[in-house]
C-alpha positions as CSV (number, residue, x, y, z in Angstrom):
1,M,17.2,-28.8,166.3
2,A,14.0,-29.4,168.3
3,N,13.8,-32.2,170.4
4,N,10.3,-34.1,170.1
5,E,10.5,-35.6,174.1
6,S,10.8,-32.3,175.2
7,D,8.4,-30.6,172.6
8,E,5.7,-33.5,174.1
9,E,6.6,-32.7,177.5
10,Y,5.8,-28.9,177.5
11,P,3.0,-28.0,174.9
12,S,2.7,-24.9,173.5
13,G,-0.1,-22.4,174.5
14,P,-2.2,-22.5,177.0
15,I,-2.7,-25.4,179.8
16,A,-6.5,-26.4,179.8
17,Y,-7.7,-26.9,183.0
18,N,-10.1,-30.4,182.3
19,D,-5.6,-31.6,181.5
20,L,-5.2,-31.1,185.0
21,S,-4.4,-34.8,186.9
22,R,-6.0,-34.8,190.4
23,R,-2.2,-34.2,191.6
24,D,-2.1,-30.9,189.3
25,V,-5.3,-29.9,191.0
26,R,-4.3,-30.2,194.7
27,S,-0.7,-28.2,193.3
28,L,-3.0,-25.8,191.8
29,I,-5.1,-24.6,194.8
30,F,-2.0,-24.7,196.9
31,H,-0.4,-22.0,194.7
32,L,-3.8,-20.6,194.7
33,L,-3.8,-20.2,198.3
34,Y,-0.2,-19.4,198.7
35,A,-0.3,-16.2,196.3
36,M,-3.5,-15.2,198.6
37,D,-1.5,-15.9,201.7
38,A,1.1,-13.3,199.9
39,Y,-1.4,-10.8,199.5
40,E,-2.7,-11.3,202.9
41,Y,-5.8,-11.8,201.6
42,N,-6.6,-8.5,200.7
43,V,-7.4,-9.1,197.1
44,S,-9.9,-11.5,195.6
45,L,-9.0,-14.9,194.4
46,E,-10.8,-14.0,191.3
47,T,-7.8,-11.5,190.8
48,V,-5.4,-13.8,191.7
49,I,-6.3,-16.6,189.1
50,D,-6.4,-13.8,186.3
51,D,-3.3,-13.3,186.9
52,F,-2.4,-16.7,187.2
53,N,-3.8,-17.4,184.0
54,R,-2.1,-14.5,182.4
55,G,1.4,-15.4,183.9
56,F,1.5,-19.0,183.5
57,D,0.1,-19.5,180.3
58,L,-3.1,-21.1,182.1
59,E,-7.0,-21.5,181.8
60,I,-8.3,-22.1,185.0
61,P,-12.2,-21.1,184.7
62,F,-13.3,-19.1,187.7
63,D,-16.2,-21.2,188.2
64,S,-13.8,-24.2,188.3
65,E,-13.6,-27.3,191.0
66,V,-10.2,-25.4,192.1
67,A,-11.5,-21.7,192.5
68,H,-14.4,-23.4,194.4
69,I,-11.9,-25.6,196.7
70,A,-9.0,-22.9,196.9
71,Q,-12.0,-20.1,198.2
72,S,-13.6,-22.8,200.6
73,V,-9.9,-23.3,202.4
74,I,-9.6,-19.2,202.5
75,D,-13.0,-18.7,204.2
76,E,-12.5,-21.6,206.7
77,R,-8.9,-21.4,207.1
78,D,-9.4,-20.1,211.0
79,A,-11.8,-23.3,211.2
80,L,-9.6,-25.8,209.6
81,D,-6.6,-24.4,211.4
82,D,-8.7,-24.8,215.0
83,L,-8.7,-28.6,214.0
84,V,-4.7,-28.7,214.2
85,K,-4.2,-26.6,216.9
86,P,-5.2,-28.9,220.0
87,L,-2.5,-31.6,218.6
88,L,0.5,-29.5,218.4
89,I,2.3,-31.0,221.9
90,N,5.1,-28.2,222.9
91,W,4.7,-26.6,219.3
92,R,2.9,-23.4,218.5
93,F,1.0,-22.8,215.9
94,D,2.9,-20.1,214.9
95,R,5.6,-21.9,214.4
96,I,4.4,-24.0,211.8
97,G,5.8,-22.8,208.3
98,L,3.7,-21.2,205.7
99,C,3.7,-23.9,202.9
100,T,3.3,-26.9,205.5
101,K,-0.3,-24.6,206.9
102,L,-1.5,-24.6,203.8
103,I,-1.0,-28.3,202.8
104,L,-2.9,-29.0,206.4
105,R,-5.7,-26.7,205.7
106,L,-6.3,-27.8,201.6
107,A,-6.2,-31.8,203.5
108,L,-8.4,-31.1,206.2
109,W,-10.6,-29.0,204.0
110,E,-10.6,-32.3,201.2
111,V,-11.2,-34.7,204.6
112,L,-14.5,-33.0,206.2
113,N,-15.9,-32.1,202.4
114,T,-15.2,-34.9,200.0
115,D,-15.5,-38.2,199.6
116,T,-12.1,-39.0,198.6
117,P,-10.1,-41.7,201.2
118,A,-8.9,-40.6,203.7
119,S,-5.9,-42.0,203.2
120,I,-5.6,-40.7,199.7
121,V,-5.8,-37.4,200.8
122,I,-3.0,-38.1,203.4
123,N,-0.7,-39.3,201.1
124,E,-1.1,-36.8,198.7
125,A,-0.4,-34.0,201.2
126,I,2.4,-35.9,202.1
127,E,3.3,-35.4,198.1
128,L,2.5,-31.6,198.1
129,A,5.0,-31.4,202.0
130,K,8.1,-33.8,200.2
131,C,7.8,-30.7,197.4
132,F,6.8,-27.5,198.9
133,S,7.6,-27.4,202.6
134,E,10.8,-27.9,204.9
135,T,12.5,-31.2,204.7
136,D,11.0,-33.4,207.6
137,A,7.6,-31.6,206.9
138,Y,5.8,-34.6,205.3
139,K,6.5,-36.3,208.3
140,F,4.9,-33.6,210.9
141,V,1.4,-33.2,208.0
142,N,1.5,-37.3,208.1
143,G,1.3,-37.4,212.1
144,I,-0.7,-34.2,212.1
145,L,-3.4,-35.4,209.3
146,D,-3.7,-39.3,211.3
147,E,-4.3,-37.6,214.1
148,V,-7.4,-35.7,212.7
149,V,-9.0,-38.5,211.3
150,K,-8.6,-40.5,214.2
151,N,-10.6,-38.0,215.8
152,I,-13.4,-37.8,212.9
153,E,-14.1,-41.0,213.1
154,E,-14.2,-41.6,216.7
155,K,-16.7,-38.3,216.9
156,K,-18.7,-40.2,213.5
157,D,-18.8,-43.7,215.9
158,S,-19.6,-41.9,219.1
159,S,-22.7,-40.3,217.6
160,V,-23.8,-43.1,215.6
161,V,-23.5,-45.0,219.3
162,D,-25.5,-41.9,221.1
163,K,-28.3,-42.5,218.1
């Protein structure tokens, strides 16, 4: 006997990209970043997206926002990491867990490249960290992102004063 609630909760057929919430989009980008890191960035993002589409019955377009953001984060990962490194007091960057690094990269990219309020980006990063990072990593993510946002805002304020 089929349960109607579970049928509605888990629809059959491919998951349409346009049906994803913003939180789902961020989670999907995180998963693509994780897969790319697992491949040590030696395969194309298109290959990983194709694998996801076939393996998870998704329909992620290669020219979608998800693909664009994931590729941008991948391309800018060293620069994004450089924003975090000066904030690590008594901690080495290589000791940060992979999931936490990926969440920080994604959130920093979003703060720098979108109009989404920083408070929303930070909250979403905290939620990702609660799901995918070490037990208390969300506190670390919150602290680092808060500090980066403060630094960005200070630079904006000082550049306005200098004009």
